[in-house]
C-alpha positions in Angstrom: -21.4 -34.8 16.0 -19.8 -33.4 18.7 -19.9 -33.8 22.8 -21.4 -31.4 24.8 -20.3 -30.2 28.2 -22.3 -28.0 30.3 -19.2 -26.3 32.2 -19.8 -24.3 35.4 -16.1 -24.6 35.9 -16.8 -27.2 39.0 -14.5 -29.9 39.8 -17.6 -31.9 38.8 -17.4 -30.0 35.4 -13.9 -30.5 35.5 -14.0 -34.2 35.6 -17.1 -34.3 33.1 -14.9 -32.2 30.4 -12.1 -34.8 30.8 -13.9 -37.4 30.4 -15.9 -35.7 27.2 -12.4 -35.4 25.8 -11.3 -39.4 25.9 -14.4 -40.0 24.6 -13.9 -37.5 22.0 -10.3 -39.2 21.2 -11.6 -42.9 21.3 -14.6 -41.5 18.8 -12.7 -38.6 17.1 -15.5 -36.5 17.8 -14.9 -32.6 18.7 -15.8 -31.5 22.7 -17.7 -28.4 23.1 -17.5 -26.8 26.4 -20.7 -24.8 26.9 -21.3 -22.3 30.0 -24.6 -20.1 30.7 -24.0 -17.0 32.2 -26.0 -14.5 34.0 -25.5 -10.9 32.8 -23.9 -8.7 35.8 -25.0 -11.7 38.6 -22.3 -11.0 40.9 -23.5 -13.2 43.7 -24.1 -15.9 41.1 -20.7 -15.5 39.9 -19.2 -15.6 43.2 -21.0 -18.7 44.2 -19.6 -20.3 41.3 -15.9 -19.1 42.1 -16.3 -17.3 38.4 -15.3 -13.7 40.1 -13.2 -12.6 43.6 -15.0 -10.9 46.0 -13.5 -7.4 44.7 -14.1 -8.2 41.3 -16.6 -6.8 38.7 -19.2 -9.4 37.3 -18.3 -8.5 34.0 -19.3 -10.8 31.0 -16.1 -10.2 29.6 -13.8 -11.6 32.8 -16.2 -14.3 33.8 -16.3 -15.9 30.3 -12.5 -15.2 30.1 -11.9 -16.8 33.3 -14.3 -19.9 32.4 -12.0 -20.1 29.0 -8.9 -20.6 30.2 -9.7 -22.8 32.5 -11.4 -24.9 29.5 -8.3 -24.5 27.8 -5.8 -25.3 30.6 -7.7 -28.7 30.9 -8.1 -29.8 27.6 -6.5 -27.4 24.9 -8.5 -29.3 21.8 -11.5 -28.5 23.4 -13.7 -26.0 21.8 -15.5 -23.4 24.2 -18.9 -21.0 23.7 -21.0 -19.3 26.3 -24.5 -17.8 26.0 -25.9 -14.9 28.1 -29.3 -15.0 29.9 -30.9 -12.1 31.9 -29.6 -11.3 35.7 -31.8 -13.3 37.6 -32.4 -16.2 35.0 -34.6 -19.2 36.5 -32.9 -22.5 36.3 -35.0 -23.2 33.4 -33.8 -20.7 31.6 -30.1 -21.7 32.2 -30.9 -25.8 30.9 -32.6 -24.8 27.6 -29.8 -22.6 26.7 -27.9 -25.9 27.0 -30.5 -27.7 25.5 -30.7 -25.4 22.5 -26.8 -25.3 22.1 -26.6 -29.3 22.5 -29.5 -29.2 19.6 -27.0 -26.6 17.2 -24.1 -28.4 17.4 -25.7 -31.9 17.0 -24.4 -33.6 20.1 -24.0 -37.3 19.9 -23.8 -37.1 24.0 -23.7 -34.4 27.0 -21.7 -35.2 29.2 -23.2 -34.1 33.4 -21.0 -33.5 36.1 -23.2 -34.2 39.4 -22.9 -35.1 42.4 -27.0 -35.7 43.3 -27.3 -38.5 40.1 -29.3 -41.2 41.7 -30.6 -44.6 40.0 -32.9 -42.5 37.9 -31.8 -39.4 35.7 -34.8 -37.5 37.7 -33.1 -37.6 40.6 -30.6 -35.4 38.8 -31.0 -31.3 40.7 -31.1 -28.6 39.1 -29.9 -27.8 35.4 -29.0 -31.6 35.2 -32.4 -33.2 35.0 -33.6 -30.8 32.8 -30.5 -31.4 30.0 -30.6 -34.8 30.5 -34.3 -35.3 29.9 -33.4 -34.5 26.4 -33.9 -37.7 24.0 -31.3 -36.4 20.9 -28.5 -37.2 22.0 -27.2 -39.5 25.3 -26.1 -38.8 28.9 -23.2 -39.3 30.6 -23.4 -38.6 34.4 -19.6 -37.8 36.2 -19.9 -38.0 39.7 -16.7 -38.9 40.3 -14.7 -35.9 40.7 -11.6 -37.6 40.3 -11.6 -40.0 37.5 -8.7 -42.0 36.3 -6.7 -39.4 33.7 -8.1 -36.4 35.6 -4.1 -35.6 35.1 -4.5 -32.2 32.3 -4.9 -33.5 28.9 -2.6 -31.8 27.4 -0.1 -33.4 29.2 -1.4 -36.6 29.4 -2.5 -37.2 25.5 -0.6 -37.7 22.5 -3.5 -37.0 20.0 -3.7 -33.7 21.5 -4.0 -30.2 19.2 -4.2 -27.1 20.8 -6.6 -24.1 19.7 -8.5 -21.4 20.6 -11.5 -20.2 19.3 -12.0 -17.6 22.1 -13.9 -14.5 21.7 -15.7 -12.3 23.1 -19.2 -10.7 22.0 -19.9 -7.0 20.7 
């Protein structure tokens, strides 16, 4: 089983990744950060802070930046990415995340969302669709600064660095 974290590089996604890694240590489960990238959509990439204003929106540069962010924060986490059409609707991104969680036999999905209320359906955007799946439990992370947000590579005696980074052919 795997703990899956939809990862877009935001502070809440970082907090969700840290929480998942803490759970992974306790439950002895692997953690997988998953990013879904609209191919060639520079505006989307800039809005998410994946590229600078003068940078090209190549998949390789976006994947490289997100991968580096994941491994800097949690070296033991795995990283995967999927590419969707340039103007993919939110539903397509959520669908890719759900498919990845299913493929990886996720036991839990950690979603960073400041819009999470008392009902899962109040989660906006991609989160509500991913959280609606019944084959895994969902942890909603709303606090940008969990108690142990310090980089796990420095904080955990259980860390093991690795990188399974690769670029598509």
